[in-house]
Phi, psi and omega in degrees: 000160180237159187240119182244148166240137180236145162251114182254122186244169171307317179281113186283003175280346178279127184242150174280168180232150177289135183246329176188166178277137177197193191274346186221166169255126178256128177275292173181167170254158178215160171270164181290345179221155175146233193292162181299324172220130191336132179228159175101146174276168181298132181224192181292149178266157187344091180299320173240110182303149189285106178273184184299318181296319180291323179297322176295320178296319177300316180300318180291325179290320180304325182302333181258004183281148174278174178300321180295316179297315182291329179301314182294326177302312179291319184301309185294321184280335180276325185265326189239037181295147174071009179076009184259125183301138185264136178243102186296335181293348180288342186265141169266159177301133181088354184265137181206168184219148176238139182237145170250126186234136180236138172252127186240128177224093183056256186268355185253141174228129173234159188210163173205164172247146178228136185231140179217142180206141175274123181266318185199143169255125180271162182297331180278003179094347176288163184224149173256132182233149169257132177229144176219133176237125185226098180267156182302320187256023180210156176289147180295146177240134182239145182224150159234121191225141175261126180247140178287178181297334176263019173066034173263132180290131180250318179205156181206156168246134181232135176267120180298127183293338181266307186271343185069008176290141176262123180247153179252140177221129173251125183287131185257338183061026179273176184299322181295318180292321177296318178297321177298319178297318179299320179297322177296317177302312182298320182297311185285330178294333181298335178254014172072023184264088180210157182205160183253152184227140188225144171256128172256128182282338179213154183268336194306315186286348180251353187292128175264311182188170173267141179217140169262120183236158179239130176234185177297342181267355180129195180254141186221141169274116188235165168251129177271120179252136176247122183236118188248179179300324179295326176287320189292314185045059189294128180268124177277317174204191186296336189243355187230137178245134182242113177263088182280157181272077185235158175223136170245134170241123182239126172262115190234154178213135177292344182276356183251130176300126186088349174072326187281133179247322179208154176211157169221131173242133178230133168262105188288344176277324187253000180063022177271149178217140172237131182220153180197163177209155177291128181244348181201140171234133179223157177231023184239025180289139176223153178293138177241336183257312181275150177268092183255000000 
């Protein structure tokens, strides 16, 4: 297997480079808010898990976010939850999943739901997706977005959480949009809300045991994978490697679109934990905003 680090920018002409041989393929980390399509290299994961006070701060910041900023918030949490790399080919048209996610910091627990569904595959390889992000301290935001074959956002419809108006946005990748994305990144980073995401090419080296578990979506035969700091080899930048004291536990099944059924992330230095589980699977999603 090979180990890649990517910097993914609004401008899809920027490519990541292979940096060394290792046990996994890392796609990227992203912050929960920011650019129209993911930016930033892999960094530390929630140093301070999002407690109730931070969740309220997130809600107040969301109120001032533009459509581009809010899009990334929904995108990152719907596709790359729990640090587990997302495989879009696992979904059939009309198929979708909803997740309940909790951030725990000692005495505080905050939560949100994230929903993702494949609406349509186009002949050119691009895909239309439905995304929904619903935080405790903010109104839910809904999207229908077209992604290119390399998962770059091209156009989207967004339903305003306050007015319920549906707006259209076509991504331009110009300097103004990139600057807007940067402001979003800086805003959300100020409250420490960020996390890392990894693709594992095979399960065998991380497998702990088989488990049958029950979630809100039903009962599943899963494999429990343990992914540690030694596996992660998290890259801070091109020249520095950060081996943080973190653990990811992923309960996965090949029978579930996206594979992930439950997860736990722990920062063993800071006592922070992020956990989530699948609460709903559906196969009847249809476009409501875009004319598909």
